[in-house]
C-alpha positions in Angstrom: 138.5 -52.7 -85.4 136.1 -54.1 -82.8 135.9 -57.4 -81.1 132.6 -59.2 -80.7 132.8 -61.7 -77.8 129.8 -63.9 -77.2 129.4 -64.9 -73.5 127.5 -68.1 -73.5 125.6 -68.9 -70.3 127.2 -72.4 -70.1 130.7 -71.0 -70.4 130.1 -68.5 -67.6 128.6 -71.2 -65.4 131.6 -73.4 -65.9 134.0 -70.6 -65.1 132.1 -69.7 -62.0 132.0 -73.3 -60.9 135.8 -73.7 -61.4 136.4 -70.5 -59.4 134.2 -71.6 -56.5 135.8 -75.0 -56.4 139.3 -73.4 -56.3 138.3 -71.2 -53.4 136.8 -74.1 -51.5 140.0 -76.1 -51.9 142.1 -73.2 -50.7 139.8 -72.8 -47.7 140.3 -76.4 -46.6 143.9 -76.9 -47.3 145.1 -76.0 -43.8 143.0 -77.7 -41.1 145.9 -77.6 -38.8 147.0 -74.5 -36.8 149.0 -72.8 -39.5 150.1 -69.2 -38.9 148.9 -66.8 -41.5 149.8 -63.3 -40.5 150.4 -61.7 -43.8 152.3 -61.8 -47.1 155.1 -59.6 -45.9 157.9 -61.3 -43.9 158.4 -59.8 -40.5 160.0 -60.7 -37.1 157.2 -61.2 -34.6 158.0 -62.5 -31.1 160.5 -65.3 -31.9 158.9 -66.5 -35.1 159.0 -65.2 -38.7 155.4 -65.2 -40.0 154.7 -65.8 -43.6 152.0 -67.4 -45.8 152.7 -71.1 -46.0 151.6 -73.5 -48.7 150.4 -76.6 -46.9 149.4 -80.1 -48.2 147.6 -82.4 -45.8 148.2 -86.1 -46.0 146.6 -89.0 -44.1 149.0 -91.6 -42.6 148.4 -95.3 -42.1 150.8 -95.8 -39.1 150.2 -96.1 -36.3 146.6 -94.8 -36.6 144.5 -93.3 -39.3 143.5 -90.4 -36.9 146.8 -88.7 -37.5 147.3 -85.9 -40.0 150.6 -84.8 -41.5 151.1 -81.3 -42.9 154.0 -80.6 -45.2 155.1 -77.0 -45.4 156.3 -76.6 -48.9 157.4 -72.9 -48.8 161.2 -72.8 -48.3 162.5 -70.4 -45.7 164.0 -67.1 -47.0 167.5 -66.2 -46.3 166.3 -63.7 -43.7 164.4 -66.4 -41.9 167.4 -68.7 -41.8 169.7 -66.0 -40.5 167.1 -65.1 -37.8 166.6 -68.6 -36.5 170.4 -69.2 -36.4 171.0 -65.9 -34.7 168.2 -66.2 -32.2 168.7 -69.8 -31.1 172.5 -69.5 -30.9 171.9 -66.5 -28.6 169.2 -68.2 -26.6 171.4 -71.2 -26.0 174.2 -69.0 -24.7 171.8 -67.0 -22.6 169.6 -69.7 -21.1 171.2 -73.1 -21.7 174.8 -72.4 -20.7 175.9 -72.8 -24.3 174.7 -76.4 -24.3 172.2 -76.1 -27.1 173.9 -78.0 -29.9 172.5 -77.5 -33.4 172.4 -80.6 -35.6 170.5 -79.3 -38.7 169.7 -76.0 -40.4 166.3 -74.3 -40.0 163.4 -75.8 -41.9 159.7 -75.4 -42.4 159.3 -79.0 -43.5 159.1 -80.6 -40.0 158.4 -79.8 -36.3 159.3 -81.5 -33.1 156.5 -84.1 -33.3 157.4 -84.9 -36.9 161.0 -85.5 -35.9 159.9 -87.6 -32.9 157.2 -89.8 -34.4 157.7 -89.6 -38.2 161.5 -89.8 -38.6 161.7 -86.1 -39.5 159.5 -86.5 -42.6 156.6 -84.2 -41.7 155.0 -81.5 -39.6 152.6 -83.1 -37.1 150.3 -80.7 -35.2 149.1 -83.1 -32.5 151.0 -86.1 -31.3 148.2 -87.4 -29.0 147.1 -90.2 -31.5 150.6 -91.6 -31.5 150.9 -91.6 -27.7 147.4 -93.2 -27.3 148.1 -95.9 -30.0 149.3 -99.4 -29.3 152.7 -98.3 -30.6 153.5 -96.4 -27.5 153.5 -97.4 -23.8 153.7 -94.8 -21.0 156.6 -95.3 -18.6 155.3 -95.0 -15.1 158.6 -95.2 -13.2 160.5 -91.9 -13.8 163.8 -93.8 -13.2 163.1 -96.2 -16.1 163.4 -94.1 -19.3 166.3 -95.0 -21.5 167.9 -94.0 -24.8 165.3 -93.8 -27.6 162.3 -93.2 -25.3 160.0 -90.3 -26.0 159.9 -87.3 -23.6 156.8 -85.2 -23.6 156.8 -81.6 -22.4 153.6 -80.0 -21.1 152.6 -76.4 -20.2 149.4 -75.8 -18.4 148.3 -79.3 -19.2 148.9 -79.1 -23.0 151.6 -80.9 -25.0 154.0 -78.3 -26.2 157.1 -80.3 -27.3 158.4 -83.8 -27.7 161.8 -85.3 -28.3 163.8 -88.5 -27.8 166.3 -89.3 -25.1 169.9 -89.7 -26.3 173.3 -90.5 -24.8 175.0 -87.3 -23.4 177.7 -85.9 -25.6 181.3 -86.6 -24.6 182.1 -84.8 -21.3 178.4 -84.2 -20.4 176.2 -86.0 -17.9 172.5 -86.2 -17.1 169.5 -86.7 -19.5 169.9 -85.3 -23.0 167.3 -85.0 -25.7 167.3 -84.8 -29.5 164.4 -82.6 -30.7 163.3 -80.0 -33.2 162.6 -76.4 -32.0 159.7 -75.4 -34.3 161.1 -74.2 -37.6 164.6 -73.5 -36.1 166.1 -76.9 -36.8 166.9 -79.8 -34.6 169.2 -79.8 -31.5 170.8 -81.9 -28.9 170.2 -80.4 -25.5 169.9 -81.2 -21.7 166.4 -82.3 -20.9 165.5 -79.1 -19.1 167.2 -76.7 -21.6 164.0 -75.6 -23.3 162.2 -72.2 -23.3 160.5 -71.3 -20.0 158.3 -68.6 -18.6 160.1 -65.5 -17.6 163.0 -65.9 -20.0 163.9 -62.9 -22.1 166.6 -62.8 -24.8 168.0 -59.4 -25.8 168.4 -59.3 -29.6 169.8 -56.9 -32.1 168.5 -58.1 -35.5 169.3 -57.1 -38.1 172.7 -56.0 -36.8 172.7 -52.3 -36.0 169.0 -52.1 -35.3 167.7 -51.1 -31.8 168.0 -53.8 -29.2 164.8 -55.4 -27.8 164.0 -58.2 -25.4 162.1 -61.2 -26.8 160.2 -63.2 -24.2 160.2 -67.0 -24.6 157.1 -69.1 -25.4 157.3 -71.7 -22.6 157.6 -75.4 -23.5 156.9 -76.2 -19.9 158.5 -79.2 -18.2 159.4 -82.8 -19.3 156.5 -84.5 -17.4 155.9 -87.8 -19.3 158.0 -90.6 -20.9 156.9 -93.1 -23.5 158.4 -96.2 -25.1 157.3 -96.3 -28.7 157.9 -98.9 -31.4 
């Protein structure tokens, strides 16, 4: 028995148009700096690199220039174990054990999304927030108070943001509530962030050869803002 299939030109044209439209939509779905290092999960530097499905949404507040990206792909069990392992170890090694985790790892938000969007999204660039009428730069370094935004910069570029909080019981000085990339959010002393020259010796998975992981510097807390 043989099958006779008639390929009509219109049908072929419609299928080709659909395919091209699909490819175009995939090409424009990630205008932000989304890492795409391959389909296979692997530990690379201090991050786990995977393909992420990203949806971009415009926001109305405080300015239309801001773009939110939501990372829909959930972290694998390996990613979660890695982030917990690495940052617990980093906190003991470089923050005197004062890195206090307050949430599990997640791909859904980053530090700017936690700081400016109540932990609802992943925001690539917080500059439009800081330059909007909703935020006012604090000129006097002695004036920041609880709830104010702290901006970290490295080589002139914003690398990290968080909000000032009251020190935990028994602690003193300025403390910050912030999200460390996909690793979850933490309470930490204001200067307890990754710096140049830091290395953390890891053994992951347990039993594998030990290696030293250099930190990607967040720089220093150089600016403060009071945001509505």
